[in-house]
LOROMI-11222 format. One record per residue: residue number from 0; residue in three letters; x, y, z of N, C-alpha, C in turn. Coordinates in Angstrom, 3 decimals. Each point is the difference from the previous one (the first is absolute). Layout:
<zadrens>
<zadren><i>NUM</i><aa>ALA</aa><n_px>X</n_px><n_py>Y</n_py><n_pz>Z</n_pz><ca_px>X</ca_px><ca_py>Y</ca_py><ca_pz>Z</ca_pz><c_px>X</c_px><c_py>Y</c_py><c_pz>Z</c_pz></zadren>
...
</zadrens>
This chain:
<zadrens>
<zadren><i>0</i><aa>UNK</aa><n_px>1.364</n_px><n_py>-41.243</n_py><n_pz>105.345</n_pz><ca_px>0.949</ca_px><ca_py>0.912</ca_py><ca_pz>-0.164</ca_pz><c_px>-0.186</c_px><c_py>0.987</c_py><c_pz>1.269</c_pz></zadren>
<zadren><i>1</i><aa>UNK</aa><n_px>-1.015</n_px><n_py>0.648</n_py><n_pz>0.160</n_pz><ca_px>-0.290</ca_px><ca_py>1.000</ca_py><ca_pz>0.947</ca_pz><c_px>-1.089</c_px><c_py>-0.388</c_py><c_pz>0.881</c_pz></zadren>
<zadren><i>2</i><aa>UNK</aa><n_px>0.195</n_px><n_py>0.338</n_py><n_pz>1.276</n_pz><ca_px>-0.970</ca_px><ca_py>-0.401</ca_py><ca_pz>1.091</ca_pz><c_px>-0.578</c_px><c_py>1.232</c_py><c_pz>0.460</c_pz></zadren>
<zadren><i>3</i><aa>UNK</aa><n_px>-1.389</n_px><n_py>-0.018</n_py><n_pz>0.162</n_pz><ca_px>-0.701</ca_px><ca_py>1.271</ca_py><ca_pz>0.566</ca_pz><c_px>-0.455</c_px><c_py>-0.418</c_py><c_pz>1.401</c_pz></zadren>
<zadren><i>4</i><aa>UNK</aa><n_px>0.269</n_px><n_py>0.996</n_py><n_pz>0.904</n_pz><ca_px>-0.586</ca_px><ca_py>-0.115</ca_py><ca_pz>1.407</ca_pz><c_px>-1.514</c_px><c_py>0.389</c_py><c_pz>-0.055</c_pz></zadren>
<zadren><i>5</i><aa>UNK</aa><n_px>-0.774</n_px><n_py>-0.314</n_py><n_pz>0.961</n_pz><ca_px>-1.293</ca_px><ca_py>0.401</ca_py><ca_pz>0.133</ca_pz><c_px>-0.217</c_px><c_py>1.471</c_py><c_pz>-0.013</c_pz></zadren>
<zadren><i>6</i><aa>UNK</aa><n_px>0.963</n_px><n_py>0.702</n_py><n_pz>0.567</n_pz><ca_px>-0.083</ca_px><ca_py>1.337</ca_py><ca_pz>0.403</ca_pz><c_px>0.302</c_px><c_py>0.839</c_py><c_pz>-1.471</c_pz></zadren>
<zadren><i>7</i><aa>UNK</aa><n_px>0.932</n_px><n_py>-0.608</n_py><n_pz>-0.731</n_pz><ca_px>0.163</ca_px><ca_py>0.567</ca_py><ca_pz>-1.298</ca_pz><c_px>-1.141</c_px><c_py>-0.216</c_py><c_pz>-1.072</c_pz></zadren>
<zadren><i>8</i><aa>UNK</aa><n_px>-0.473</n_px><n_py>-1.273</n_py><n_pz>0.074</n_pz><ca_px>-1.157</ca_px><ca_py>-0.344</ca_py><ca_pz>-0.897</ca_pz><c_px>-1.219</c_px><c_py>0.978</c_py><c_pz>0.315</c_pz></zadren>
<zadren><i>9</i><aa>UNK</aa><n_px>-0.327</n_px><n_py>0.204</n_py><n_pz>1.337</n_pz><ca_px>-1.068</ca_px><ca_py>0.880</ca_py><ca_pz>0.318</ca_pz><c_px>0.201</c_px><c_py>1.362</c_py><c_pz>-0.440</c_pz></zadren>
<zadren><i>10</i><aa>UNK</aa><n_px>1.093</n_px><n_py>0.489</n_py><n_pz>0.263</n_pz><ca_px>0.278</ca_px><ca_py>1.371</ca_py><ca_pz>-0.372</ca_pz><c_px>0.002</c_px><c_py>0.253</c_py><c_pz>-1.640</c_pz></zadren>
<zadren><i>11</i><aa>UNK</aa><n_px>0.430</n_px><n_py>-0.856</n_py><n_pz>-0.665</n_pz><ca_px>0.020</ca_px><ca_py>-0.021</ca_py><ca_pz>-1.393</ca_pz><c_px>-1.350</c_px><c_py>-0.076</c_py><c_pz>-0.564</c_pz></zadren>
<zadren><i>12</i><aa>UNK</aa><n_px>-0.916</n_px><n_py>-0.882</n_py><n_pz>0.554</n_pz><ca_px>-1.381</ca_px><ca_py>-0.169</ca_py><ca_pz>-0.353</ca_pz><c_px>-0.639</c_px><c_py>1.448</c_py><c_pz>0.274</c_pz></zadren>
<zadren><i>13</i><aa>UNK</aa><n_px>0.222</n_px><n_py>0.717</n_py><n_pz>1.050</n_pz><ca_px>-0.652</ca_px><ca_py>1.090</ca_py><ca_pz>0.359</ca_pz><c_px>0.299</c_px><c_py>1.040</c_py><c_pz>-1.020</c_pz></zadren>
<zadren><i>14</i><aa>UNK</aa><n_px>1.385</n_px><n_py>0.112</n_py><n_pz>-0.412</n_pz><ca_px>0.281</ca_px><ca_py>1.007</ca_py><ca_pz>-0.913</ca_pz><c_px>-0.501</c_px><c_py>-0.158</c_py><c_pz>-1.303</c_pz></zadren>
<zadren><i>15</i><aa>UNK</aa><n_px>-0.152</n_px><n_py>-1.416</n_py><n_pz>-0.404</n_pz><ca_px>-0.612</ca_px><ca_py>-0.140</ca_py><ca_pz>-1.374</ca_pz><c_px>-1.490</c_px><c_py>0.312</c_py><c_pz>-0.001</c_pz></zadren>
<zadren><i>16</i><aa>UNK</aa><n_px>-0.692</n_px><n_py>-0.188</n_py><n_pz>1.066</n_pz><ca_px>-1.392</ca_px><ca_py>0.323</ca_py><ca_pz>0.154</ca_pz><c_px>-0.229</c_px><c_py>1.463</c_py><c_pz>-0.204</c_pz></zadren>
<zadren><i>17</i><aa>UNK</aa><n_px>0.864</n_px><n_py>0.734</n_py><n_pz>0.497</n_pz><ca_px>0.073</ca_px><ca_py>1.514</ca_py><ca_pz>-0.217</ca_pz><c_px>0.175</c_px><c_py>0.639</c_py><c_pz>-1.300</c_pz></zadren>
<zadren><i>18</i><aa>UNK</aa><n_px>0.719</n_px><n_py>-1.014</n_py><n_pz>-0.795</n_pz><ca_px>0.372</ca_px><ca_py>0.447</ca_py><ca_pz>-1.559</ca_pz><c_px>-1.038</c_px><c_py>-0.426</c_py><c_pz>-0.989</c_pz></zadren>
<zadren><i>19</i><aa>UNK</aa><n_px>-0.233</n_px><n_py>0.865</n_py><n_pz>-0.869</n_pz><ca_px>-1.012</ca_px><ca_py>-0.408</ca_py><ca_pz>-1.088</ca_pz><c_px>0.640</c_px><c_py>-0.553</c_py><c_pz>-1.104</c_pz></zadren>
<zadren><i>20</i><aa>UNK</aa><n_px>1.351</n_px><n_py>0.133</n_py><n_pz>-0.279</n_pz><ca_px>0.535</ca_px><ca_py>-0.507</ca_py><ca_pz>-1.243</ca_pz><c_px>1.208</c_px><c_py>-0.898</c_py><c_pz>0.172</c_pz></zadren>
<zadren><i>21</i><aa>UNK</aa><n_px>0.429</n_px><n_py>-0.160</n_py><n_pz>1.252</n_pz><ca_px>1.153</ca_px><ca_py>-0.714</ca_py><ca_pz>0.107</ca_pz><c_px>-0.238</c_px><c_py>-1.439</c_py><c_pz>0.065</c_pz></zadren>
<zadren><i>22</i><aa>UNK</aa><n_px>0.874</n_px><n_py>-0.740</n_py><n_pz>-0.847</n_pz><ca_px>-0.064</ca_px><ca_py>-1.497</ca_py><ca_pz>-0.006</ca_pz><c_px>1.101</c_px><c_py>-0.637</c_py><c_pz>0.516</c_pz></zadren>
<zadren><i>23</i><aa>UNK</aa><n_px>1.166</n_px><n_py>0.585</n_py><n_pz>-0.201</n_pz><ca_px>1.301</ca_px><ca_py>-0.472</ca_py><ca_pz>0.334</ca_pz><c_px>0.548</c_px><c_py>0.590</c_py><c_pz>1.486</c_pz></zadren>
<zadren><i>24</i><aa>UNK</aa><n_px>0.787</n_px><n_py>-0.738</n_py><n_pz>0.628</n_pz><ca_px>0.746</ca_px><ca_py>0.615</ca_py><ca_pz>1.181</ca_pz><c_px>1.393</c_px><c_py>-0.254</c_py><c_pz>-0.387</c_pz></zadren>
<zadren><i>25</i><aa>UNK</aa><n_px>0.660</n_px><n_py>1.212</n_py><n_pz>-0.177</n_pz><ca_px>1.483</ca_px><ca_py>0.150</ca_py><ca_pz>-0.339</ca_pz><c_px>0.807</c_px><c_py>-0.023</c_py><c_pz>1.345</c_pz></zadren>
<zadren><i>26</i><aa>UNK</aa><n_px>0.799</n_px><n_py>-0.713</n_py><n_pz>-0.048</n_pz><ca_px>1.159</ca_px><ca_py>-0.203</ca_py><ca_pz>1.232</ca_pz><c_px>1.243</c_px><c_py>0.608</c_py><c_pz>-0.577</c_pz></zadren>
<zadren><i>27</i><aa>UNK</aa><n_px>0.598</n_px><n_py>0.879</n_py><n_pz>0.719</n_pz><ca_px>1.307</ca_px><ca_py>0.447</ca_py><ca_pz>-0.377</ca_pz><c_px>0.834</c_px><c_py>0.134</c_py><c_pz>1.513</c_pz></zadren>
<zadren><i>28</i><aa>UNK</aa><n_px>1.167</n_px><n_py>-0.338</n_py><n_pz>0.022</n_pz><ca_px>0.906</ca_px><ca_py>0.341</ca_py><ca_pz>1.152</ca_pz><c_px>0.311</c_px><c_py>1.323</c_py><c_pz>0.000</c_pz></zadren>
<zadren><i>29</i><aa>UNK</aa><n_px>-0.086</n_px><n_py>0.610</n_py><n_pz>1.256</n_pz><ca_px>0.407</ca_px><ca_py>1.283</ca_py><ca_pz>0.200</ca_pz><c_px>1.462</c_px><c_py>0.153</c_py><c_pz>0.147</c_pz></zadren>
<zadren><i>30</i><aa>UNK</aa><n_px>0.699</n_px><n_py>0.774</n_py><n_pz>-0.874</n_pz><ca_px>1.335</ca_px><ca_py>-0.021</ca_py><ca_pz>-0.161</ca_pz><c_px>0.670</c_px><c_py>0.672</c_py><c_pz>1.288</c_pz></zadren>
<zadren><i>31</i><aa>UNK</aa><n_px>-0.750</n_px><n_py>0.855</n_py><n_pz>0.737</n_pz><ca_px>0.710</ca_px><ca_py>0.617</ca_py><ca_pz>1.151</ca_pz><c_px>-0.322</c_px><c_py>-0.771</c_py><c_pz>1.389</c_pz></zadren>
<zadren><i>32</i><aa>UNK</aa><n_px>-0.782</n_px><n_py>-1.025</n_py><n_pz>-0.054</n_pz><ca_px>-0.471</ca_px><ca_py>-0.605</ca_py><ca_pz>1.229</ca_pz><c_px>0.112</c_px><c_py>-1.607</c_py><c_pz>-0.143</c_pz></zadren>
<zadren><i>33</i><aa>UNK</aa><n_px>0.977</n_px><n_py>-0.526</n_py><n_pz>0.602</n_pz><ca_px>0.430</ca_px><ca_py>-1.487</ca_py><ca_pz>-0.145</ca_pz><c_px>-1.396</c_px><c_py>-0.824</c_py><c_pz>0.336</c_pz></zadren>
<zadren><i>34</i><aa>UNK</aa><n_px>-0.451</n_px><n_py>-0.778</n_py><n_pz>-0.978</n_pz><ca_px>-1.082</ca_px><ca_py>-0.898</ca_py><ca_pz>0.121</ca_pz><c_px>-1.462</c_px><c_py>0.606</c_py><c_pz>0.060</c_pz></zadren>
<zadren><i>35</i><aa>UNK</aa><n_px>0.007</n_px><n_py>1.332</n_py><n_pz>-0.151</n_pz><ca_px>-1.283</ca_px><ca_py>0.687</ca_py><ca_pz>-0.103</ca_pz><c_px>-0.538</c_px><c_py>-0.038</c_py><c_pz>-1.416</c_pz></zadren>
<zadren><i>36</i><aa>UNK</aa><n_px>-1.361</n_px><n_py>-0.218</n_py><n_pz>-0.088</n_pz><ca_px>-0.587</ca_px><ca_py>-0.214</ca_py><ca_pz>-1.370</ca_pz><c_px>-0.964</c_px><c_py>1.096</c_py><c_pz>-0.290</c_pz></zadren>
<zadren><i>37</i><aa>UNK</aa><n_px>0.110</n_px><n_py>0.595</n_py><n_pz>-1.253</n_pz><ca_px>-0.976</ca_px><ca_py>1.136</ca_py><ca_pz>-0.500</ca_pz><c_px>-0.997</c_px><c_py>-0.831</c_py><c_pz>-0.681</c_pz></zadren>
<zadren><i>38</i><aa>UNK</aa><n_px>-1.358</n_px><n_py>0.196</n_py><n_pz>0.392</n_pz><ca_px>-1.025</ca_px><ca_py>-0.690</ca_py><ca_pz>-0.718</ca_pz><c_px>-0.880</c_px><c_py>0.972</c_py><c_pz>-0.599</c_pz></zadren>
<zadren><i>39</i><aa>UNK</aa><n_px>-0.211</n_px><n_py>-0.090</n_py><n_pz>-1.363</n_pz><ca_px>-1.116</ca_px><ca_py>0.877</ca_py><ca_pz>-0.673</ca_pz><c_px>-0.789</c_px><c_py>-0.909</c_py><c_pz>-0.704</c_pz></zadren>
<zadren><i>40</i><aa>UNK</aa><n_px>-1.180</n_px><n_py>0.671</n_py><n_pz>-0.242</n_pz><ca_px>-1.094</ca_px><ca_py>-0.669</ca_py><ca_pz>-0.796</ca_pz><c_px>-0.053</c_px><c_py>0.585</c_py><c_pz>-1.362</c_pz></zadren>
<zadren><i>41</i><aa>UNK</aa><n_px>0.002</n_px><n_py>-0.923</n_py><n_pz>-1.057</n_pz><ca_px>0.068</ca_px><ca_py>0.277</ca_py><ca_pz>-1.312</ca_pz><c_px>-1.033</c_px><c_py>-0.708</c_py><c_pz>-0.853</c_pz></zadren>
<zadren><i>42</i><aa>UNK</aa><n_px>-0.301</n_px><n_py>0.551</n_py><n_pz>-1.135</n_pz><ca_px>-0.911</ca_px><ca_py>-0.527</ca_py><ca_pz>-0.904</ca_pz><c_px>0.530</c_px><c_py>-0.816</c_py><c_pz>-1.079</c_pz></zadren>
<zadren><i>43</i><aa>UNK</aa><n_px>1.205</n_px><n_py>-0.006</n_py><n_pz>-0.300</n_pz><ca_px>0.695</ca_px><ca_py>-0.689</ca_py><ca_pz>-1.036</ca_pz><c_px>1.237</c_px><c_py>-0.488</c_py><c_pz>0.453</c_pz></zadren>
<zadren><i>44</i><aa>UNK</aa><n_px>0.632</n_px><n_py>-1.036</n_py><n_pz>-0.706</n_pz><ca_px>1.322</ca_px><ca_py>-0.355</ca_py><ca_pz>0.148</ca_pz><c_px>0.811</c_px><c_py>0.692</c_py><c_pz>-1.069</c_pz></zadren>
<zadren><i>45</i><aa>UNK</aa><n_px>1.347</n_px><n_py>0.063</n_py><n_pz>0.286</n_pz><ca_px>0.979</ca_px><ca_py>0.655</ca_py><ca_pz>-0.935</ca_pz><c_px>0.815</c_px><c_py>-1.379</c_py><c_pz>-0.568</c_pz></zadren>
<zadren><i>46</i><aa>UNK</aa><n_px>0.788</n_px><n_py>0.219</n_py><n_pz>-1.126</n_pz><ca_px>0.824</ca_px><ca_py>-1.112</ca_py><ca_pz>-0.645</ca_pz><c_px>0.781</c_px><c_py>-0.694</c_py><c_pz>0.650</c_pz></zadren>
<zadren><i>47</i><aa>UNK</aa><n_px>0.663</n_px><n_py>0.574</n_py><n_pz>1.084</n_pz><ca_px>1.020</ca_px><ca_py>-0.611</ca_py><ca_pz>0.705</ca_pz><c_px>-0.587</c_px><c_py>-0.589</c_py><c_pz>1.296</c_pz></zadren>
<zadren><i>48</i><aa>UNK</aa><n_px>-1.220</n_px><n_py>-0.246</n_py><n_pz>0.150</n_pz><ca_px>-0.654</ca_px><ca_py>-0.273</ca_py><ca_pz>1.265</ca_pz><c_px>-0.335</c_px><c_py>-1.606</c_py><c_pz>-0.079</c_pz></zadren>
<zadren><i>49</i><aa>UNK</aa><n_px>0.048</n_px><n_py>-0.746</n_py><n_pz>1.188</n_pz><ca_px>-0.351</ca_px><ca_py>-1.340</ca_py><ca_pz>0.257</ca_pz><c_px>-1.321</c_px><c_py>0.271</c_py><c_pz>0.740</c_pz></zadren>
<zadren><i>50</i><aa>UNK</aa><n_px>-0.880</n_px><n_py>-0.964</n_py><n_pz>-0.206</n_pz><ca_px>-1.236</ca_px><ca_py>0.045</ca_py><ca_pz>0.795</ca_pz><c_px>0.053</c_px><c_py>-1.284</c_py><c_pz>0.900</c_pz></zadren>
<zadren><i>51</i><aa>UNK</aa><n_px>-0.412</n_px><n_py>0.053</n_py><n_pz>1.276</n_pz><ca_px>-0.106</ca_px><ca_py>-1.017</ca_py><ca_pz>0.898</ca_pz><c_px>-1.512</c_px><c_py>0.142</c_py><c_pz>0.550</c_pz></zadren>
<zadren><i>52</i><aa>UNK</aa><n_px>-0.666</n_px><n_py>-1.155</n_py><n_pz>-0.029</n_pz><ca_px>-1.378</ca_px><ca_py>-0.005</ca_py><ca_pz>0.655</ca_pz><c_px>0.159</c_px><c_py>-0.730</c_py><c_pz>1.188</c_pz></zadren>
<zadren><i>53</i><aa>UNK</aa><n_px>-0.602</n_px><n_py>0.724</n_py><n_pz>1.163</n_pz><ca_px>0.095</ca_px><ca_py>-0.755</ca_py><ca_pz>1.408</ca_pz><c_px>-1.240</c_px><c_py>0.374</c_py><c_pz>0.530</c_pz></zadren>
<zadren><i>54</i><aa>UNK</aa><n_px>-0.942</n_px><n_py>-1.015</n_py><n_pz>0.441</n_pz><ca_px>-1.330</ca_px><ca_py>0.129</ca_py><ca_pz>0.624</ca_pz><c_px>-0.762</c_px><c_py>1.059</c_py><c_pz>-0.896</c_pz></zadren>
<zadren><i>55</i><aa>UNK</aa><n_px>-0.159</n_px><n_py>-0.178</n_py><n_pz>-1.242</n_pz><ca_px>-0.755</ca_px><ca_py>0.857</ca_py><ca_pz>-1.022</ca_pz><c_px>0.383</c_px><c_py>1.368</c_py><c_pz>-0.025</c_pz></zadren>
<zadren><i>56</i><aa>UNK</aa><n_px>1.262</n_px><n_py>0.207</n_py><n_pz>0.522</n_pz><ca_px>0.675</ca_px><ca_py>1.525</ca_py><ca_pz>-0.037</ca_pz><c_px>1.041</c_px><c_py>-0.211</c_py><c_pz>-1.053</c_pz></zadren>
<zadren><i>57</i><aa>UNK</aa><n_px>0.011</n_px><n_py>1.041</n_py><n_pz>-0.948</n_pz><ca_px>0.952</ca_px><ca_py>-0.032</ca_py><ca_pz>-1.189</ca_pz><c_px>1.115</c_px><c_py>1.044</c_py><c_pz>0.291</c_pz></zadren>
<zadren><i>58</i><aa>UNK</aa><n_px>1.186</n_px><n_py>-0.512</n_py><n_pz>0.395</n_pz><ca_px>1.049</ca_px><ca_py>0.876</ca_py><ca_pz>0.342</ca_pz><c_px>0.835</c_px><c_py>-0.012</c_py><c_pz>-1.442</c_pz></zadren>
<zadren><i>59</i><aa>UNK</aa><n_px>0.653</n_px><n_py>1.259</n_py><n_pz>-0.093</n_pz><ca_px>0.951</ca_px><ca_py>0.215</ca_py><ca_pz>-1.047</ca_pz><c_px>1.319</c_px><c_py>0.485</c_py><c_pz>0.502</c_pz></zadren>
<zadren><i>60</i><aa>UNK</aa><n_px>1.049</n_px><n_py>-0.686</n_py><n_pz>-0.412</n_pz><ca_px>1.454</ca_px><ca_py>0.273</ca_py><ca_pz>0.393</ca_pz><c_px>0.864</c_px><c_py>0.219</c_py><c_pz>-1.189</c_pz></zadren>
<zadren><i>61</i><aa>UNK</aa><n_px>0.704</n_px><n_py>1.002</n_py><n_pz>-0.007</n_pz><ca_px>0.992</ca_px><ca_py>0.141</ca_py><ca_pz>-1.008</ca_pz><c_px>0.929</c_px><c_py>-1.128</c_py><c_pz>0.016</c_pz></zadren>
<zadren><i>62</i><aa>UNK</aa><n_px>0.316</n_px><n_py>-0.637</n_py><n_pz>-1.254</n_pz><ca_px>0.650</ca_px><ca_py>-1.091</ca_py><ca_pz>-0.110</ca_pz><c_px>1.574</c_px><c_py>-0.041</c_py><c_pz>0.687</c_pz></zadren>
<zadren><i>63</i><aa>UNK</aa><n_px>0.506</n_px><n_py>1.423</n_py><n_pz>-0.052</n_pz><ca_px>1.307</ca_px><ca_py>0.068</ca_py><ca_pz>0.590</ca_pz><c_px>-0.092</c_px><c_py>0.066</c_py><c_pz>1.560</c_pz></zadren>
<zadren><i>64</i><aa>UNK</aa><n_px>-1.158</n_px><n_py>0.147</n_py><n_pz>0.570</n_pz><ca_px>-0.172</ca_px><ca_py>-0.093</ca_py><ca_pz>1.494</ca_pz><c_px>-0.703</c_px><c_py>-1.156</c_py><c_pz>0.697</c_pz></zadren>
<zadren><i>65</i><aa>UNK</aa><n_px>-0.215</n_px><n_py>-1.073</n_py><n_pz>-0.875</n_pz><ca_px>-0.682</ca_px><ca_py>-1.197</ca_py><ca_pz>0.450</ca_pz><c_px>0.725</c_px><c_py>-0.834</c_py><c_pz>0.885</c_pz></zadren>
<zadren><i>66</i><aa>UNK</aa><n_px>1.331</n_px><n_py>-0.002</n_py><n_pz>-0.057</n_pz><ca_px>0.696</ca_px><ca_py>-0.553</ca_py><ca_pz>0.982</ca_pz><c_px>0.071</c_px><c_py>0.493</c_py><c_pz>1.331</c_pz></zadren>
<zadren><i>67</i><aa>UNK</aa><n_px>-0.378</n_px><n_py>1.229</n_py><n_pz>0.306</n_pz><ca_px>-0.215</ca_px><ca_py>0.449</ca_py><ca_pz>1.290</ca_pz><c_px>-1.261</c_px><c_py>-0.644</c_py><c_pz>0.670</c_pz></zadren>
<zadren><i>68</i><aa>UNK</aa><n_px>-0.928</n_px><n_py>-0.455</n_py><n_pz>-0.651</n_pz><ca_px>-1.149</ca_px><ca_py>-0.526</ca_py><ca_pz>0.572</ca_pz><c_px>-0.047</c_px><c_py>-1.505</c_py><c_pz>0.040</c_pz></zadren>
<zadren><i>69</i><aa>UNK</aa><n_px>0.821</n_px><n_py>-0.776</n_py><n_pz>-0.557</n_pz><ca_px>0.042</ca_px><ca_py>-1.388</ca_py><ca_pz>-0.190</ca_pz><c_px>0.088</c_px><c_py>-0.671</c_py><c_pz>1.471</c_pz></zadren>
<zadren><i>70</i><aa>UNK</aa><n_px>-0.937</n_px><n_py>-0.768</n_py><n_pz>0.244</n_pz><ca_px>0.070</ca_px><ca_py>-0.754</ca_py><ca_pz>1.367</ca_pz><c_px>0.082</c_px><c_py>0.818</c_py><c_pz>1.110</c_pz></zadren>
<zadren><i>71</i><aa>UNK</aa><n_px>-0.786</n_px><n_py>1.178</n_py><n_pz>-0.062</n_pz><ca_px>-0.064</ca_px><ca_py>1.108</ca_py><ca_pz>1.090</ca_pz><c_px>-1.518</c_px><c_py>0.012</c_py><c_pz>0.404</c_pz></zadren>
<zadren><i>72</i><aa>UNK</aa><n_px>-0.174</n_px><n_py>0.775</n_py><n_pz>1.179</n_pz><ca_px>-1.394</ca_px><ca_py>0.315</ca_py><ca_pz>0.421</ca_pz><c_px>-0.238</c_px><c_py>1.408</c_py><c_pz>-0.014</c_pz></zadren>
<zadren><i>73</i><aa>UNK</aa><n_px>-0.981</n_px><n_py>0.427</n_py><n_pz>-0.627</n_pz><ca_px>-0.456</ca_px><ca_py>1.342</ca_py><ca_pz>-0.036</ca_pz><c_px>-0.934</c_px><c_py>0.286</c_py><c_pz>1.347</c_pz></zadren>
<zadren><i>74</i><aa>UNK</aa><n_px>0.264</n_px><n_py>0.923</n_py><n_pz>0.743</n_pz><ca_px>-0.790</ca_px><ca_py>0.271</ca_py><ca_pz>1.128</ca_pz><c_px>-0.292</c_px><c_py>1.519</c_py><c_pz>-0.024</c_pz></zadren>
<zadren><i>75</i><aa>UNK</aa><n_px>-1.138</n_px><n_py>0.175</n_py><n_pz>0.712</n_pz><ca_px>-0.270</ca_px><ca_py>1.465</ca_py><ca_pz>0.134</ca_pz><c_px>-0.031</c_px><c_py>0.384</c_py><c_pz>1.558</c_pz></zadren>
<zadren><i>76</i><aa>UNK</aa><n_px>0.779</n_px><n_py>1.167</n_py><n_pz>0.188</n_pz><ca_px>0.252</ca_px><ca_py>0.405</ca_py><ca_pz>1.534</ca_pz><c_px>-0.389</c_px><c_py>1.487</c_py><c_pz>0.072</c_pz></zadren>
<zadren><i>77</i><aa>UNK</aa><n_px>-1.331</n_px><n_py>0.157</n_py><n_pz>0.529</n_pz><ca_px>-0.188</ca_px><ca_py>1.409</ca_py><ca_pz>0.134</ca_pz><c_px>0.774</c_px><c_py>0.790</c_py><c_pz>1.022</c_pz></zadren>
<zadren><i>78</i><aa>UNK</aa><n_px>0.671</n_px><n_py>1.033</n_py><n_pz>-0.201</n_pz><ca_px>0.649</ca_px><ca_py>0.851</ca_py><ca_pz>0.677</ca_pz><c_px>-0.789</c_px><c_py>0.730</c_py><c_pz>1.035</c_pz></zadren>
<zadren><i>79</i><aa>UNK</aa><n_px>0.472</n_px><n_py>0.307</n_py><n_pz>1.118</n_pz><ca_px>-0.663</ca_px><ca_py>0.731</ca_py><ca_pz>1.075</ca_pz><c_px>-0.161</c_px><c_py>1.353</c_py><c_pz>-0.365</c_pz></zadren>
<zadren><i>80</i><aa>UNK</aa><n_px>0.873</n_px><n_py>0.549</n_py><n_pz>-0.989</n_pz><ca_px>-0.139</ca_px><ca_py>1.516</ca_py><ca_pz>-0.476</ca_pz><c_px>-1.032</c_px><c_py>0.098</c_py><c_pz>-1.117</c_pz></zadren>
<zadren><i>81</i><aa>UNK</aa><n_px>-0.744</n_px><n_py>-0.980</n_py><n_pz>-0.395</n_pz><ca_px>-0.792</ca_px><ca_py>-0.083</ca_py><ca_pz>-1.135</ca_pz><c_px>0.607</c_px><c_py>-0.209</c_py><c_pz>-1.402</c_pz></zadren>
<zadren><i>82</i><aa>UNK</aa><n_px>1.239</n_px><n_py>-0.304</n_py><n_pz>-0.029</n_pz><ca_px>0.746</ca_px><ca_py>-0.245</ca_py><ca_pz>-1.239</ca_pz><c_px>-0.274</c_px><c_py>-1.602</c_py><c_pz>-0.090</c_pz></zadren>
<zadren><i>83</i><aa>UNK</aa><n_px>-0.835</n_px><n_py>-0.616</n_py><n_pz>-0.914</n_pz><ca_px>-0.208</ca_px><ca_py>-1.235</ca_py><ca_pz>-0.345</ca_pz><c_px>1.279</c_px><c_py>-0.532</c_py><c_pz>-0.834</c_pz></zadren>
<zadren><i>84</i><aa>UNK</aa><n_px>0.320</n_px><n_py>-1.179</n_py><n_pz>0.314</n_pz><ca_px>1.187</ca_px><ca_py>-0.530</ca_py><ca_pz>-0.772</ca_pz><c_px>-0.379</c_px><c_py>-1.553</c_py><c_pz>-0.161</c_pz></zadren>
<zadren><i>85</i><aa>UNK</aa><n_px>0.628</n_px><n_py>-0.322</n_py><n_pz>-1.098</n_pz><ca_px>0.256</ca_px><ca_py>-1.483</ca_py><ca_pz>-0.388</ca_pz><c_px>1.391</c_px><c_py>-0.301</c_py><c_pz>0.023</c_pz></zadren>
<zadren><i>86</i><aa>UNK</aa><n_px>0.332</n_px><n_py>-1.242</n_py><n_pz>0.412</n_pz><ca_px>1.454</ca_px><ca_py>-0.327</ca_py><ca_pz>0.058</ca_pz><c_px>0.103</c_px><c_py>-1.647</c_py><c_pz>-0.377</c_pz></zadren>
<zadren><i>87</i><aa>UNK</aa><n_px>1.215</n_px><n_py>-0.277</n_py><n_pz>-0.330</n_pz><ca_px>0.257</ca_px><ca_py>-1.286</ca_py><ca_pz>-0.474</ca_pz><c_px>0.790</c_px><c_py>-0.581</c_py><c_pz>1.280</c_pz></zadren>
<zadren><i>88</i><aa>UNK</aa><n_px>-0.433</n_px><n_py>-1.240</n_py><n_pz>0.439</n_pz><ca_px>0.655</ca_px><ca_py>-0.659</ca_py><ca_pz>1.104</ca_pz><c_px>0.324</c_px><c_py>-1.363</c_py><c_pz>-0.247</c_pz></zadren>
</zadrens>
């Protein structure tokens, strides 16, 4: 369903190592930026979430947003100004 680039996987693993309680990686589309993804670390799932396990990483996506990620690639592109961003390509 979703493909991870090496850059995205590395960045996500770094963030998980810094967290003491996060188990899940929530992916949400940013409503104001086309194809930009908001990524947050969370300890639990919500009732309307779907879980996707890729490379031992547990992603959760709201069932209403799953179609945005189907057959897409998640990439991490560090911005030169220091704003780190994930995007769907």
